[in-house]
N, CA, C and O atoms as a Tripos MOL2 file, in Angstrom:
@<TRIPOS>MOLECULE
protein
  284   283    71     0     0
PROTEIN
NO_CHARGES

@<TRIPOS>ATOM
      1 N           0.8270   -1.1860    0.0000 N.3       1 MET1
      2 CA          0.0000    0.0000    0.0000 C.3       1 MET1
      3 C           0.8710    1.2500    0.0000 C.2       1 MET1
      4 O           0.5550    2.2410   -0.6580 O.2       1 MET1
      5 N           1.9590    1.1900    0.7380 N.am      2 VAL2
      6 CA          2.8650    2.3310    0.8140 C.3       2 VAL2
      7 C           3.5500    2.5410   -0.5260 C.2       2 VAL2
      8 O           3.7840    3.6750   -0.9450 O.2       2 VAL2
      9 N           3.8710    1.4360   -1.1960 N.am      3 VAL3
     10 CA          4.5460    1.5260   -2.4960 C.3       3 VAL3
     11 C           3.6290    2.1950   -3.5140 C.2       3 VAL3
     12 O           4.0780    3.0250   -4.3050 O.2       3 VAL3
     13 N           2.3550    1.8390   -3.4970 N.am      4 VAL4
     14 CA          1.3970    2.4290   -4.4300 C.3       4 VAL4
     15 C           1.2540    3.9290   -4.1520 C.2       4 VAL4
     16 O           1.1940    4.7280   -5.0860 O.2       4 VAL4
     17 N           1.2000    4.3090   -2.8810 N.am      5 ALA5
     18 CA          1.0890    5.7220   -2.5290 C.3       5 ALA5
     19 C           2.3190    6.5020   -2.9800 C.2       5 ALA5
     20 O           2.1990    7.6260   -3.4680 O.2       5 ALA5
     21 N           3.4850    5.9160   -2.8210 N.am      6 LEU6
     22 CA          4.7180    6.5850   -3.2560 C.3       6 LEU6
     23 C           4.7680    6.7290   -4.7820 C.2       6 LEU6
     24 O           5.2100    7.7560   -5.2980 O.2       6 LEU6
     25 N           4.3130    5.6950   -5.4980 N.am      7 LEU7
     26 CA          4.3040    5.7880   -6.9570 C.3       7 LEU7
     27 C           3.3410    6.8730   -7.4370 C.2       7 LEU7
     28 O           3.6540    7.6210   -8.3630 O.2       7 LEU7
     29 N           2.1790    6.9530   -6.8090 N.am      8 LEU8
     30 CA          1.2260    8.0020   -7.1780 C.3       8 LEU8
     31 C           1.7900    9.3850   -6.8650 C.2       8 LEU8
     32 O           1.5860   10.3310   -7.6260 O.2       8 LEU8
     33 N           2.4910    9.4980   -5.7540 N.am      9 LEU9
     34 CA          3.1170   10.7750   -5.4010 C.3       9 LEU9
     35 C           4.1820   11.1530   -6.4220 C.2       9 LEU9
     36 O           4.2700   12.3140   -6.8220 O.2       9 LEU9
     37 N           4.9850   10.1950   -6.8440 N.am     10 LEU10
     38 CA          6.0300   10.4730   -7.8410 C.3      10 LEU10
     39 C           5.4330   10.8530   -9.1860 C.2      10 LEU10
     40 O           5.9870   11.6920   -9.8970 O.2      10 LEU10
     41 N           4.3110   10.2430   -9.5410 N.am     11 LEU11
     42 CA          3.6770   10.5800  -10.8110 C.3      11 LEU11
     43 C           3.0930   11.9860  -10.7880 C.2      11 LEU11
     44 O           2.9480   12.6140  -11.8360 O.2      11 LEU11
     45 N           2.7610   12.4780   -9.6150 N.am     12 GLY12
     46 CA          2.1710   13.8020   -9.4970 C.3      12 GLY12
     47 C           3.1910   14.9250   -9.4640 C.2      12 GLY12
     48 O           2.8200   16.0910   -9.6010 O.2      12 GLY12
     49 N           4.4600   14.6090   -9.2870 N.am     13 LEU13
     50 CA          5.4840   15.6500   -9.2200 C.3      13 LEU13
     51 C           5.7820   16.2010  -10.6150 C.2      13 LEU13
     52 O           5.8690   15.4420  -11.5800 O.2      13 LEU13
     53 N           5.9370   17.5020  -10.7170 N.am     14 PRO14
     54 CA          6.2370   18.0770  -12.0290 C.3      14 PRO14
     55 C           7.6690   17.7520  -12.4740 C.2      14 PRO14
     56 O           8.6180   17.8240  -11.6930 O.2      14 PRO14
     57 N           7.7820   17.4030  -13.7260 N.am     15 VAL15
     58 CA          9.0820   17.0860  -14.3140 C.3      15 VAL15
     59 C           9.1520   17.8260  -15.6410 C.2      15 VAL15
     60 O           8.1730   17.8790  -16.3850 O.2      15 VAL15
     61 N          10.3050   18.3900  -15.9300 N.am     16 LEU16
     62 CA         10.4860   19.0690  -17.2110 C.3      16 LEU16
     63 C          10.4960   18.0300  -18.3390 C.2      16 LEU16
     64 O          11.2230   17.0380  -18.2910 O.2      16 LEU16
     65 N           9.6900   18.2830  -19.3220 N.am     17 ALA17
     66 CA          9.6480   17.3940  -20.4790 C.3      17 ALA17
     67 C           9.7120   18.2590  -21.7280 C.2      17 ALA17
     68 O           8.9060   19.1730  -21.9090 O.2      17 ALA17
     69 N          10.6510   17.9690  -22.5610 N.am     18 HIS18
     70 CA         10.7920   18.6990  -23.8130 C.3      18 HIS18
     71 C          10.1630   17.8610  -24.9270 C.2      18 HIS18
     72 O          10.8480   17.3420  -25.8090 O.2      18 HIS18
     73 N           8.8580   17.7500  -24.8530 N.am     19 ALA19
     74 CA          8.1380   16.9360  -25.8180 C.3      19 ALA19
     75 C           6.8380   17.6370  -26.1670 C.2      19 ALA19
     76 O           6.3630   18.4990  -25.4290 O.2      19 ALA19
     77 N           6.2800   17.2600  -27.2850 N.am     20 TYR20
     78 CA          5.0210   17.8390  -27.7370 C.3      20 TYR20
     79 C           3.9710   16.7410  -27.7710 C.2      20 TYR20
     80 O           4.1830   15.6850  -28.3660 O.2      20 TYR20
     81 N           2.8490   16.9950  -27.1350 N.am     21 ILE21
     82 CA          1.7290   16.0550  -27.1760 C.3      21 ILE21
     83 C           0.6330   16.7240  -27.9840 C.2      21 ILE21
     84 O           0.1130   17.7680  -27.5890 O.2      21 ILE21
     85 N           0.2810   16.1300  -29.1080 N.am     22 ASP22
     86 CA         -0.7380   16.7320  -29.9670 C.3      22 ASP22
     87 C          -2.1410   16.4800  -29.4040 C.2      22 ASP22
     88 O          -2.3120   15.6300  -28.5300 O.2      22 ASP22
     89 N          -3.1280   17.2000  -29.8910 N.am     23 PRO23
     90 CA         -4.4840   17.0590  -29.3600 C.3      23 PRO23
     91 C          -5.0870   15.6650  -29.5530 C.2      23 PRO23
     92 O          -5.9600   15.2680  -28.7810 O.2      23 PRO23
     93 N          -4.6550   14.9390  -30.5330 N.am     24 SER24
     94 CA         -5.2330   13.6120  -30.7560 C.3      24 SER24
     95 C          -4.7760   12.5980  -29.7070 C.2      24 SER24
     96 O          -5.3690   11.5260  -29.5880 O.2      24 SER24
     97 N          -3.7360   12.9220  -28.9520 N.am     25 ALA25
     98 CA         -3.2770   11.9990  -27.9160 C.3      25 ALA25
     99 C          -4.3400   11.8390  -26.8330 C.2      25 ALA25
    100 O          -4.4860   10.7550  -26.2680 O.2      25 ALA25
    101 N          -5.0740   12.8910  -26.5410 N.am     26 GLY26
    102 CA         -6.1430   12.8010  -25.5400 C.3      26 GLY26
    103 C          -7.2660   11.9010  -26.0000 C.2      26 GLY26
    104 O          -7.7840   11.1060  -25.2160 O.2      26 GLY26
    105 N          -7.6530   12.0130  -27.2610 N.am     27 SER27
    106 CA         -8.7190   11.1490  -27.7680 C.3      27 SER27
    107 C          -8.2490    9.7030  -27.8540 C.2      27 SER27
    108 O          -9.0450    8.7860  -27.6500 O.2      27 SER27
    109 N          -6.9800    9.4840  -28.1510 N.am     28 LEU28
    110 CA         -6.4430    8.1280  -28.1740 C.3      28 LEU28
    111 C          -6.4800    7.5210  -26.7740 C.2      28 LEU28
    112 O          -6.8360    6.3540  -26.6090 O.2      28 LEU28
    113 N          -6.1170    8.3030  -25.7800 N.am     29 LEU29
    114 CA         -6.1600    7.8250  -24.4070 C.3      29 LEU29
    115 C          -7.5960    7.5040  -23.9900 C.2      29 LEU29
    116 O          -7.8380    6.4950  -23.3270 O.2      29 LEU29
    117 N          -8.5400    8.3480  -24.3710 N.am     30 LEU30
    118 CA         -9.9440    8.1060  -24.0660 C.3      30 LEU30
    119 C         -10.4420    6.8220  -24.7370 C.2      30 LEU30
    120 O         -11.1840    6.0530  -24.1270 O.2      30 LEU30
    121 N         -10.0400    6.5910  -25.9780 N.am     31 GLN31
    122 CA        -10.4330    5.3730  -26.6840 C.3      31 GLN31
    123 C          -9.8470    4.1350  -26.0150 C.2      31 GLN31
    124 O         -10.5090    3.1010  -25.9300 O.2      31 GLN31
    125 N          -8.6070    4.2370  -25.5400 N.am     32 LEU32
    126 CA         -7.9950    3.1100  -24.8430 C.3      32 LEU32
    127 C          -8.7520    2.7840  -23.5590 C.2      32 LEU32
    128 O          -8.9940    1.6160  -23.2570 O.2      32 LEU32
    129 N          -9.1230    3.8080  -22.8110 N.am     33 ILE33
    130 CA         -9.8380    3.5930  -21.5570 C.3      33 ILE33
    131 C         -11.2190    2.9960  -21.8230 C.2      33 ILE33
    132 O         -11.6030    2.0130  -21.1900 O.2      33 ILE33
    133 N         -11.9580    3.5830  -22.7500 N.am     34 LEU34
    134 CA        -13.3010    3.0890  -23.0440 C.3      34 LEU34
    135 C         -13.2670    1.6840  -23.6520 C.2      34 LEU34
    136 O         -14.1300    0.8590  -23.3500 O.2      34 LEU34
    137 N         -12.2910    1.4100  -24.4920 N.am     35 GLY35
    138 CA        -12.1460    0.0710  -25.0650 C.3      35 GLY35
    139 C         -11.8080   -0.9640  -24.0030 C.2      35 GLY35
    140 O         -12.3030   -2.0900  -24.0470 O.2      35 GLY35
    141 N         -10.9670   -0.5840  -23.0500 N.am     36 GLY36
    142 CA        -10.6360   -1.4910  -21.9520 C.3      36 GLY36
    143 C         -11.8410   -1.7900  -21.0870 C.2      36 GLY36
    144 O         -12.0450   -2.9300  -20.6700 O.2      36 GLY36
    145 N         -12.6460   -0.7640  -20.8140 N.am     37 ILE37
    146 CA        -13.8610   -0.9660  -20.0220 C.3      37 ILE37
    147 C         -14.8330   -1.8730  -20.7700 C.2      37 ILE37
    148 O         -15.3950   -2.8010  -20.1880 O.2      37 ILE37
    149 N         -15.0310   -1.6060  -22.0650 N.am     38 ALA38
    150 CA        -15.9500   -2.4240  -22.8610 C.3      38 ALA38
    151 C         -15.4630   -3.8740  -22.9390 C.2      38 ALA38
    152 O         -16.2640   -4.8000  -22.8110 O.2      38 ALA38
    153 N         -14.1830   -4.0760  -23.1440 N.am     39 GLY39
    154 CA        -13.6380   -5.4320  -23.1990 C.3      39 GLY39
    155 C         -13.7780   -6.1540  -21.8710 C.2      39 GLY39
    156 O         -14.0800   -7.3470  -21.8360 O.2      39 GLY39
    157 N         -13.5610   -5.4390  -20.7890 N.am     40 GLY40
    158 CA        -13.7330   -6.0400  -19.4640 C.3      40 GLY40
    159 C         -15.1650   -6.4430  -19.2090 C.2      40 GLY40
    160 O         -15.4190   -7.5020  -18.6350 O.2      40 GLY40
    161 N         -16.1150   -5.6060  -19.6310 N.am     41 LEU41
    162 CA        -17.5280   -5.9320  -19.4400 C.3      41 LEU41
    163 C         -17.9380   -7.1460  -20.2690 C.2      41 LEU41
    164 O         -18.7120   -7.9830  -19.8050 O.2      41 LEU41
    165 N         -17.4210   -7.2460  -21.4960 N.am     42 VAL42
    166 CA        -17.7280   -8.4080  -22.3400 C.3      42 VAL42
    167 C         -17.1420   -9.6750  -21.7200 C.2      42 VAL42
    168 O         -17.8080  -10.7100  -21.6820 O.2      42 VAL42
    169 N         -15.9120   -9.6020  -21.2380 N.am     43 ALA43
    170 CA        -15.2920  -10.7690  -20.5950 C.3      43 ALA43
    171 C         -16.0630  -11.1710  -19.3470 C.2      43 ALA43
    172 O         -16.2420  -12.3610  -19.0850 O.2      43 ALA43
    173 N         -16.5220  -10.1870  -18.5730 N.am     44 LEU44
    174 CA        -17.3030  -10.4670  -17.3770 C.3      44 LEU44
    175 C         -18.6270  -11.1260  -17.7330 C.2      44 LEU44
    176 O         -19.0590  -12.0590  -17.0550 O.2      44 LEU44
    177 N         -19.2720  -10.6500  -18.7880 N.am     45 ARG45
    178 CA        -20.5540  -11.2230  -19.2100 C.3      45 ARG45
    179 C         -20.3850  -12.6680  -19.6740 C.2      45 ARG45
    180 O         -21.1920  -13.5300  -19.3240 O.2      45 ARG45
    181 N         -19.3440  -12.9370  -20.4570 N.am     46 LEU46
    182 CA        -19.1160  -14.3040  -20.9250 C.3      46 LEU46
    183 C         -18.7860  -15.2340  -19.7690 C.2      46 LEU46
    184 O         -19.2610  -16.3690  -19.7330 O.2      46 LEU46
    185 N         -17.9870  -14.7710  -18.8350 N.am     47 THR47
    186 CA        -17.6360  -15.5830  -17.6750 C.3      47 THR47
    187 C         -18.8690  -15.8380  -16.8150 C.2      47 THR47
    188 O         -19.0610  -16.9490  -16.3210 O.2      47 THR47
    189 N         -19.6980  -14.8280  -16.6340 N.am     48 TRP48
    190 CA        -20.9060  -14.9680  -15.8310 C.3      48 TRP48
    191 C         -21.8630  -15.9850  -16.4590 C.2      48 TRP48
    192 O         -22.4560  -16.8020  -15.7540 O.2      48 TRP48
    193 N         -22.0120  -15.9310  -17.7940 N.am     49 LYS49
    194 CA        -22.8920  -16.8890  -18.4660 C.3      49 LYS49
    195 C         -22.3590  -18.3090  -18.3180 C.2      49 LYS49
    196 O         -23.1430  -19.2420  -18.1430 O.2      49 LYS49
    197 N         -21.0530  -18.4890  -18.3830 N.am     50 ARG50
    198 CA        -20.4830  -19.8280  -18.2160 C.3      50 ARG50
    199 C         -20.7140  -20.3360  -16.7990 C.2      50 ARG50
    200 O         -21.0440  -21.5070  -16.6090 O.2      50 ARG50
    201 N         -20.5470  -19.4730  -15.8070 N.am     51 LEU51
    202 CA        -20.7780  -19.8840  -14.4310 C.3      51 LEU51
    203 C         -22.2410  -20.2510  -14.2100 C.2      51 LEU51
    204 O         -22.5350  -21.2490  -13.5510 O.2      51 LEU51
    205 N         -23.1500  -19.4640  -14.7470 N.am     52 LEU52
    206 CA        -24.5680  -19.7900  -14.6130 C.3      52 LEU52
    207 C         -24.8990  -21.0800  -15.3420 C.2      52 LEU52
    208 O         -25.7530  -21.8420  -14.8890 O.2      52 LEU52
    209 N         -24.2460  -21.3370  -16.4540 N.am     53 GLY53
    210 CA        -24.4740  -22.5740  -17.1900 C.3      53 GLY53
    211 C         -23.9980  -23.7930  -16.4230 C.2      53 GLY53
    212 O         -24.5950  -24.8650  -16.5230 O.2      53 GLY53
    213 N         -22.9230  -23.6350  -15.6560 N.am     54 LEU54
    214 CA        -22.4160  -24.7570  -14.8790 C.3      54 LEU54
    215 C         -23.2920  -25.0580  -13.6680 C.2      54 LEU54
    216 O         -23.5330  -26.2230  -13.3500 O.2      54 LEU54
    217 N         -23.7680  -24.0180  -12.9950 N.am     55 PHE55
    218 CA        -24.4590  -24.2070  -11.7310 C.3      55 PHE55
    219 C         -25.9720  -24.0580  -11.8160 C.2      55 PHE55
    220 O         -26.6820  -24.4670  -10.8970 O.2      55 PHE55
    221 N         -26.4740  -23.4850  -12.8940 N.am     56 GLY56
    222 CA        -27.9030  -23.2320  -12.9770 C.3      56 GLY56
    223 C         -28.5850  -24.1030  -13.9970 C.2      56 GLY56
    224 O         -27.9530  -24.8710  -14.7210 O.2      56 GLY56
    225 N         -29.8990  -23.9630  -14.0340 N.am     57 ARG57
    226 CA        -30.6950  -24.6640  -15.0320 C.3      57 ARG57
    227 C         -30.8090  -23.8120  -16.2760 C.2      57 ARG57
    228 O         -30.8690  -22.5850  -16.1980 O.2      57 ARG57
    229 N         -30.8370  -24.4570  -17.4060 N.am     58 ARG58
    230 CA        -30.9650  -23.7190  -18.6500 C.3      58 ARG58
    231 C         -32.4250  -23.3100  -18.8600 C.2      58 ARG58
    232 O         -33.3410  -24.0270  -18.4580 O.2      58 ARG58
    233 N         -32.6270  -22.1760  -19.4800 N.am     59 ARG59
    234 CA        -33.9840  -21.6790  -19.7310 C.3      59 ARG59
    235 C         -34.7100  -22.5320  -20.7720 C.2      59 ARG59
    236 O         -35.9130  -22.7660  -20.6630 O.2      59 ARG59
    237 N         -33.9670  -22.9940  -21.7820 N.am     60 ASP60
    238 CA        -34.5880  -23.7750  -22.8560 C.3      60 ASP60
    239 C         -35.1770  -25.0710  -22.3200 C.2      60 ASP60
    240 O         -36.2770  -25.4540  -22.7180 O.2      60 ASP60
    241 N         -34.4710  -25.7510  -21.4280 N.am     61 SER61
    242 CA        -34.9650  -27.0300  -20.9090 C.3      61 SER61
    243 C         -36.1770  -26.8080  -20.0140 C.2      61 SER61
    244 O         -37.1000  -27.6230  -20.0220 O.2      61 SER61
    245 N         -36.1960  -25.7310  -19.2460 N.am     62 SER62
    246 CA        -37.3500  -25.4830  -18.3850 C.3      62 SER62
    247 C         -38.5660  -25.1010  -19.2200 C.2      62 SER62
    248 O         -39.6890  -25.4480  -18.8520 O.2      62 SER62
    249 N         -38.3790  -24.4080  -20.3150 N.am     63 ALA63
    250 CA        -39.4990  -24.0590  -21.1950 C.3      63 ALA63
    251 C         -40.0420  -25.3150  -21.8720 C.2      63 ALA63
    252 O         -41.2530  -25.4350  -22.0550 O.2      63 ALA63
    253 N         -39.1810  -26.2400  -22.2440 N.am     64 ALA64
    254 CA        -39.6180  -27.4830  -22.8720 C.3      64 ALA64
    255 C         -40.3680  -28.3490  -21.8670 C.2      64 ALA64
    256 O         -41.3390  -29.0130  -22.2310 O.2      64 ALA64
    257 N         -39.9380  -28.3530  -20.6200 N.am     65 GLU65
    258 CA        -40.6280  -29.1280  -19.5920 C.3      65 GLU65
    259 C         -42.0320  -28.5720  -19.3440 C.2      65 GLU65
    260 O         -42.9720  -29.3380  -19.1310 O.2      65 GLU65
    261 N         -42.1760  -27.2620  -19.3700 N.am     66 GLU66
    262 CA        -43.4820  -26.6550  -19.1540 C.3      66 GLU66
    263 C         -44.4570  -27.0080  -20.2820 C.2      66 GLU66
    264 O         -45.6490  -27.1890  -20.0310 O.2      66 GLU66
    265 N         -43.9670  -27.1060  -21.5070 N.am     67 ARG67
    266 CA        -44.8230  -27.4490  -22.6360 C.3      67 ARG67
    267 C         -45.2530  -28.9100  -22.5900 C.2      67 ARG67
    268 O         -46.3500  -29.2500  -23.0320 O.2      67 ARG67
    269 N         -44.3860  -29.7810  -22.0530 N.am     68 ASP68
    270 CA        -44.6760  -31.2140  -22.0230 C.3      68 ASP68
    271 C         -45.6460  -31.6010  -20.9140 C.2      68 ASP68
    272 O         -46.2780  -32.6540  -20.9940 O.2      68 ASP68
    273 N         -45.7750  -30.7780  -19.8870 N.am     69 GLN69
    274 CA        -46.6600  -31.1130  -18.7710 C.3      69 GLN69
    275 C         -48.1290  -30.9260  -19.1630 C.2      69 GLN69
    276 O         -48.4820  -29.9320  -19.7980 O.2      69 GLN69
    277 N         -48.9980  -31.9010  -18.7760 N.am     70 PRO70
    278 CA        -50.4300  -31.7390  -19.0760 C.3      70 PRO70
    279 C         -51.0610  -30.6760  -18.1840 C.2      70 PRO70
    280 O         -50.6070  -30.4300  -17.0670 O.2      70 PRO70
    281 N         -52.1200  -30.0520  -18.7010 N.am     71 ARG71
    282 CA        -52.7790  -28.9950  -17.9320 C.3      71 ARG71
    283 C         -54.0950  -29.4410  -17.4260 C.2      71 ARG71
    284 O         -54.7900  -28.6770  -16.7560 O.2      71 ARG71
@<TRIPOS>BOND
     1     1     2 1
     2     2     3 1
     3     3     4 2
     4     3     5 am
     5     5     6 1
     6     6     7 1
     7     7     8 2
     8     7     9 am
     9     9    10 1
    10    10    11 1
    11    11    12 2
    12    11    13 am
    13    13    14 1
    14    14    15 1
    15    15    16 2
    16    15    17 am
    17    17    18 1
    18    18    19 1
    19    19    20 2
    20    19    21 am
    21    21    22 1
    22    22    23 1
    23    23    24 2
    24    23    25 am
    25    25    26 1
    26    26    27 1
    27    27    28 2
    28    27    29 am
    29    29    30 1
    30    30    31 1
    31    31    32 2
    32    31    33 am
    33    33    34 1
    34    34    35 1
    35    35    36 2
    36    35    37 am
    37    37    38 1
    38    38    39 1
    39    39    40 2
    40    39    41 am
    41    41    42 1
    42    42    43 1
    43    43    44 2
    44    43    45 am
    45    45    46 1
    46    46    47 1
    47    47    48 2
    48    47    49 am
    49    49    50 1
    50    50    51 1
    51    51    52 2
    52    51    53 am
    53    53    54 1
    54    54    55 1
    55    55    56 2
    56    55    57 am
    57    57    58 1
    58    58    59 1
    59    59    60 2
    60    59    61 am
    61    61    62 1
    62    62    63 1
    63    63    64 2
    64    63    65 am
    65    65    66 1
    66    66    67 1
    67    67    68 2
    68    67    69 am
    69    69    70 1
    70    70    71 1
    71    71    72 2
    72    71    73 am
    73    73    74 1
    74    74    75 1
    75    75    76 2
    76    75    77 am
    77    77    78 1
    78    78    79 1
    79    79    80 2
    80    79    81 am
    81    81    82 1
    82    82    83 1
    83    83    84 2
    84    83    85 am
    85    85    86 1
    86    86    87 1
    87    87    88 2
    88    87    89 am
    89    89    90 1
    90    90    91 1
    91    91    92 2
    92    91    93 am
    93    93    94 1
    94    94    95 1
    95    95    96 2
    96    95    97 am
    97    97    98 1
    98    98    99 1
    99    99   100 2
   100    99   101 am
   101   101   102 1
   102   102   103 1
   103   103   104 2
   104   103   105 am
   105   105   106 1
   106   106   107 1
   107   107   108 2
   108   107   109 am
   109   109   110 1
   110   110   111 1
   111   111   112 2
   112   111   113 am
   113   113   114 1
   114   114   115 1
   115   115   116 2
   116   115   117 am
   117   117   118 1
   118   118   119 1
   119   119   120 2
   120   119   121 am
   121   121   122 1
   122   122   123 1
   123   123   124 2
   124   123   125 am
   125   125   126 1
   126   126   127 1
   127   127   128 2
   128   127   129 am
   129   129   130 1
   130   130   131 1
   131   131   132 2
   132   131   133 am
   133   133   134 1
   134   134   135 1
   135   135   136 2
   136   135   137 am
   137   137   138 1
   138   138   139 1
   139   139   140 2
   140   139   141 am
   141   141   142 1
   142   142   143 1
   143   143   144 2
   144   143   145 am
   145   145   146 1
   146   146   147 1
   147   147   148 2
   148   147   149 am
   149   149   150 1
   150   150   151 1
   151   151   152 2
   152   151   153 am
   153   153   154 1
   154   154   155 1
   155   155   156 2
   156   155   157 am
   157   157   158 1
   158   158   159 1
   159   159   160 2
   160   159   161 am
   161   161   162 1
   162   162   163 1
   163   163   164 2
   164   163   165 am
   165   165   166 1
   166   166   167 1
   167   167   168 2
   168   167   169 am
   169   169   170 1
   170   170   171 1
   171   171   172 2
   172   171   173 am
   173   173   174 1
   174   174   175 1
   175   175   176 2
   176   175   177 am
   177   177   178 1
   178   178   179 1
   179   179   180 2
   180   179   181 am
   181   181   182 1
   182   182   183 1
   183   183   184 2
   184   183   185 am
   185   185   186 1
   186   186   187 1
   187   187   188 2
   188   187   189 am
   189   189   190 1
   190   190   191 1
   191   191   192 2
   192   191   193 am
   193   193   194 1
   194   194   195 1
   195   195   196 2
   196   195   197 am
   197   197   198 1
   198   198   199 1
   199   199   200 2
   200   199   201 am
   201   201   202 1
   202   202   203 1
   203   203   204 2
   204   203   205 am
   205   205   206 1
   206   206   207 1
   207   207   208 2
   208   207   209 am
   209   209   210 1
   210   210   211 1
   211   211   212 2
   212   211   213 am
   213   213   214 1
   214   214   215 1
   215   215   216 2
   216   215   217 am
   217   217   218 1
   218   218   219 1
   219   219   220 2
   220   219   221 am
   221   221   222 1
   222   222   223 1
   223   223   224 2
   224   223   225 am
   225   225   226 1
   226   226   227 1
   227   227   228 2
   228   227   229 am
   229   229   230 1
   230   230   231 1
   231   231   232 2
   232   231   233 am
   233   233   234 1
   234   234   235 1
   235   235   236 2
   236   235   237 am
   237   237   238 1
   238   238   239 1
   239   239   240 2
   240   239   241 am
   241   241   242 1
   242   242   243 1
   243   243   244 2
   244   243   245 am
   245   245   246 1
   246   246   247 1
   247   247   248 2
   248   247   249 am
   249   249   250 1
   250   250   251 1
   251   251   252 2
   252   251   253 am
   253   253   254 1
   254   254   255 1
   255   255   256 2
   256   255   257 am
   257   257   258 1
   258   258   259 1
   259   259   260 2
   260   259   261 am
   261   261   262 1
   262   262   263 1
   263   263   264 2
   264   263   265 am
   265   265   266 1
   266   266   267 1
   267   267   268 2
   268   267   269 am
   269   269   270 1
   270   270   271 1
   271   271   272 2
   272   271   273 am
   273   273   274 1
   274   274   275 1
   275   275   276 2
   276   275   277 am
   277   277   278 1
   278   278   279 1
   279   279   280 2
   280   279   281 am
   281   281   282 1
   282   282   283 1
   283   283   284 2
@<TRIPOS>SUBSTRUCTURE
     1 MET1         2 RESIDUE 1 A MET
     2 VAL2         6 RESIDUE 1 A VAL
     3 VAL3        10 RESIDUE 1 A VAL
     4 VAL4        14 RESIDUE 1 A VAL
     5 ALA5        18 RESIDUE 1 A ALA
     6 LEU6        22 RESIDUE 1 A LEU
     7 LEU7        26 RESIDUE 1 A LEU
     8 LEU8        30 RESIDUE 1 A LEU
     9 LEU9        34 RESIDUE 1 A LEU
    10 LEU10       38 RESIDUE 1 A LEU
    11 LEU11       42 RESIDUE 1 A LEU
    12 GLY12       46 RESIDUE 1 A GLY
    13 LEU13       50 RESIDUE 1 A LEU
    14 PRO14       54 RESIDUE 1 A PRO
    15 VAL15       58 RESIDUE 1 A VAL
    16 LEU16       62 RESIDUE 1 A LEU
    17 ALA17       66 RESIDUE 1 A ALA
    18 HIS18       70 RESIDUE 1 A HIS
    19 ALA19       74 RESIDUE 1 A ALA
    20 TYR20       78 RESIDUE 1 A TYR
    21 ILE21       82 RESIDUE 1 A ILE
    22 ASP22       86 RESIDUE 1 A ASP
    23 PRO23       90 RESIDUE 1 A PRO
    24 SER24       94 RESIDUE 1 A SER
    25 ALA25       98 RESIDUE 1 A ALA
    26 GLY26      102 RESIDUE 1 A GLY
    27 SER27      106 RESIDUE 1 A SER
    28 LEU28      110 RESIDUE 1 A LEU
    29 LEU29      114 RESIDUE 1 A LEU
    30 LEU30      118 RESIDUE 1 A LEU
    31 GLN31      122 RESIDUE 1 A GLN
    32 LEU32      126 RESIDUE 1 A LEU
    33 ILE33      130 RESIDUE 1 A ILE
    34 LEU34      134 RESIDUE 1 A LEU
    35 GLY35      138 RESIDUE 1 A GLY
    36 GLY36      142 RESIDUE 1 A GLY
    37 ILE37      146 RESIDUE 1 A ILE
    38 ALA38      150 RESIDUE 1 A ALA
    39 GLY39      154 RESIDUE 1 A GLY
    40 GLY40      158 RESIDUE 1 A GLY
    41 LEU41      162 RESIDUE 1 A LEU
    42 VAL42      166 RESIDUE 1 A VAL
    43 ALA43      170 RESIDUE 1 A ALA
    44 LEU44      174 RESIDUE 1 A LEU
    45 ARG45      178 RESIDUE 1 A ARG
    46 LEU46      182 RESIDUE 1 A LEU
    47 THR47      186 RESIDUE 1 A THR
    48 TRP48      190 RESIDUE 1 A TRP
    49 LYS49      194 RESIDUE 1 A LYS
    50 ARG50      198 RESIDUE 1 A ARG
    51 LEU51      202 RESIDUE 1 A LEU
    52 LEU52      206 RESIDUE 1 A LEU
    53 GLY53      210 RESIDUE 1 A GLY
    54 LEU54      214 RESIDUE 1 A LEU
    55 PHE55      218 RESIDUE 1 A PHE
    56 GLY56      222 RESIDUE 1 A GLY
    57 ARG57      226 RESIDUE 1 A ARG
    58 ARG58      230 RESIDUE 1 A ARG
    59 ARG59      234 RESIDUE 1 A ARG
    60 ASP60      238 RESIDUE 1 A ASP
    61 SER61      242 RESIDUE 1 A SER
    62 SER62      246 RESIDUE 1 A SER
    63 ALA63      250 RESIDUE 1 A ALA
    64 ALA64      254 RESIDUE 1 A ALA
    65 GLU65      258 RESIDUE 1 A GLU
    66 GLU66      262 RESIDUE 1 A GLU
    67 ARG67      266 RESIDUE 1 A ARG
    68 ASP68      270 RESIDUE 1 A ASP
    69 GLN69      274 RESIDUE 1 A GLN
    70 PRO70      278 RESIDUE 1 A PRO
    71 ARG71      282 RESIDUE 1 A ARG
C-alpha cells in the first residue's frame, strides 16, 4: 500500500519534459480507456454466463418441460 502511494506521489510531481503532445493523444487515451472498459464488461458477461451454465438450469430445458406437462 505504501509503495502504491509513493508511486502516485512520484507521478504527481512536475518534471520538465521537452516533448510535444498533440491534441489527438487525448482522444487516443480516451479510446484506450473506453475500449478497456468495454472489453472487461464483455469478458465479465461471458464468464458470468459460463458460471450460470455450470451451476444453474438452462432456460430452454425449463421451457420445454413446461410445454410437455399436461394442464
